[in-house]
Every structure is written in C-alpha cells, then in structure tokens.
C-alpha positions as CSV (number, residue, x, y, z in Angstrom):
1,M,3.1,8.3,-12.5
2,G,4.0,4.8,-13.7
3,L,3.2,2.0,-16.1
4,V,1.7,-1.5,-15.8
5,Y,2.4,-4.1,-18.6
6,C,1.7,-7.7,-19.4
7,D,4.9,-9.7,-19.5
8,I,3.7,-12.3,-22.1
9,C,6.9,-14.3,-22.0
10,S,7.4,-14.2,-18.2
11,N,11.0,-13.0,-18.5
12,N,10.7,-10.1,-16.0
13,S,11.2,-7.5,-18.7
14,F,9.3,-5.7,-21.4
15,S,9.8,-7.6,-24.6
16,R,8.5,-7.3,-28.1
17,H,5.5,-9.5,-27.2
18,S,4.6,-7.5,-24.0
19,Y,1.9,-4.9,-24.0
20,F,0.7,-2.1,-21.7
21,L,-2.2,-3.2,-19.5
22,P,-5.3,-1.1,-19.1
23,G,-7.6,-1.5,-16.1
24,A,-4.9,-2.5,-13.6
25,E,-5.4,-1.2,-10.1
26,V,-2.3,0.2,-8.3
27,Q,-1.9,1.4,-4.7
28,I,0.4,4.5,-4.4
29,A,1.8,5.3,-1.0
30,C,3.9,8.5,-0.5
31,N,5.7,10.2,2.3
32,F,6.9,13.8,2.0
33,R,9.0,15.4,4.7
34,A,10.0,19.1,4.9
35,F,12.6,20.4,7.2
36,V,11.4,23.9,7.7
37,P,13.0,26.1,10.5
38,K,11.4,25.3,13.9
39,T,9.3,22.4,12.6
40,R,9.5,19.1,10.9
41,E,6.3,18.6,8.8
42,Q,5.4,15.4,7.2
43,V,2.6,14.4,4.8
44,S,1.8,10.8,4.1
45,F,-1.0,9.3,2.1
46,S,-2.1,6.1,0.2
47,V,-4.5,6.0,-2.7
48,N,-5.6,3.6,-5.4
49,R,-5.5,4.4,-9.1
50,T,-6.5,2.4,-12.2
51,T,-4.4,2.4,-15.4
52,D,-5.8,4.1,-18.5
53,K,-6.0,2.5,-22.0
54,H,-2.2,3.0,-22.3
55,G,-1.4,1.2,-19.1
56,V,-0.5,4.5,-17.3
57,Y,-1.5,5.5,-13.8
58,R,-1.2,9.0,-12.5
59,L,-1.7,10.9,-9.3
60,E,-1.7,14.7,-9.0
61,I,-0.7,15.9,-5.6
62,P,-1.7,19.4,-4.6
63,S,1.0,21.7,-3.1
64,V,1.3,21.9,0.6
65,D,2.7,25.0,2.4
66,G,6.2,24.4,3.6
67,I,6.7,21.4,1.3
68,A,8.3,22.5,-2.0
69,C,9.2,19.4,-4.1
70,A,11.9,21.3,-6.0
71,E,13.9,22.1,-2.8
72,A,16.8,19.8,-1.9
73,A,15.9,19.9,1.8
74,I,13.0,17.4,1.2
75,A,13.3,13.7,1.8
76,S,10.4,12.1,-0.1
77,S,9.4,8.7,-1.4
78,C,6.6,7.2,-3.3
79,Q,6.0,3.5,-3.9
80,A,3.4,1.7,-6.0
81,S,2.1,-1.8,-5.5
82,L,-0.2,-4.0,-7.7
83,V,-3.7,-4.5,-6.3
84,G,-5.3,-6.3,-9.2
85,T,-6.3,-6.3,-12.9
86,S,-9.4,-6.7,-15.0
87,S,-7.5,-8.9,-17.5
88,T,-8.4,-12.6,-17.4
89,S,-5.5,-13.6,-19.7
90,C,-2.7,-11.7,-17.9
91,N,-3.5,-11.7,-14.2
92,I,-0.6,-13.3,-12.3
93,P,1.5,-10.6,-10.5
94,G,5.1,-10.2,-11.8
95,H,6.8,-7.1,-10.6
96,R,4.5,-6.4,-7.6
97,S,6.0,-3.3,-6.1
98,T,8.3,-0.4,-7.2
99,T,11.6,0.0,-5.5
100,D,13.0,3.0,-7.3
101,Q,11.7,6.4,-8.4
102,I,13.1,9.2,-10.5
103,A,12.2,12.8,-9.5
104,I,12.1,15.0,-12.6
105,K,12.3,18.7,-12.0
106,S,9.9,20.7,-14.1
107,R,10.3,24.1,-15.7
108,H,7.3,25.2,-13.7
109,P,8.2,26.4,-10.2
110,N,7.3,23.9,-7.4
111,L,6.3,21.1,-9.9
112,C,8.0,17.8,-9.8
113,I,7.2,14.6,-11.6
114,Y,7.9,11.3,-9.9
115,S,8.3,8.4,-12.3
116,L,8.0,5.0,-10.7
117,N,9.4,1.7,-12.0
118,A,7.1,-0.4,-14.2
119,L,4.9,-3.0,-12.6
120,S,3.8,-6.2,-14.5
121,F,1.4,-9.1,-14.6
122,R,2.0,-12.3,-16.6
123,P,-0.2,-15.0,-18.0
124,S,-0.8,-18.2,-16.0
125,K,0.9,-20.3,-18.7
126,R,3.8,-19.3,-20.9
127,N,3.1,-19.3,-24.6
128,V,6.0,-21.6,-25.8
129,A,5.1,-21.1,-29.5
130,L,5.4,-17.3,-29.1
131,C,8.2,-17.1,-26.6
132,G,10.2,-20.3,-27.0
133,K,11.3,-22.6,-24.2
C-alpha cells in the first residue's frame, strides 16, 4: 500500500498546503523469492491500481505455497511508479517512483504489510501567493 499526494508548493515534501490525490494511477511491481530446500522459487508480477478518495492505493497478494512473507529467508521487494492522474490542476510528476519500503509484520500468521514511500504530482505553476517565492 502507499499514498499519492499533490505537492502544491513543489517543495518535494508534504506541506500544510498539500493534499492526498484521488484518481491517480500507480504501477506496482513486486518480486518475491523463497529459498526453500531443494528449490529456489520466485514470483514476480506487475499491476496497476488507482488511488481511492484518500489518495491510497492497495494491492492484496494471495499466499503462495513455499513463500511465507513473515519468514526471514525471503528476499522480496516491491516498487510503485506513477502512471498518471485524473487531476487537471495537479498533474506534473514529482516523486515518480518509490525507492524504499517498510515491511510490517502482522499479528496474523503469514500476513505482512508493505508500506511504500509516498508518490506525488505537482501543479504546472507554483502558487506564489500561497507558497511564497
């Protein structure tokens, strides 16, 4: 899961004038590797998701035999990239692609949550009255 926001002041961070962006399309690419005795299994996929009204995109990945996300033997990675937005006022890509992720272990067995860095769009012109020089 991750977030997409509008960086109103084009300062590459979420400020008090920023807002979460609904309707943004994001491509998520993941690679999961399991090192199971006698085999090295790998699952890779790429999907597109659209942010909800809160600017959040999610992807639920079903479990695969031999690949348990909660085990330390796994090397996994997911990356999200901006595809586009339905916003006409905030549609210039800012942070285009995630570089880091945080894996959060759940209380439920074999359930992990991957939280990806926020992505952003910005307006074509900076609002000097709102953001200053």
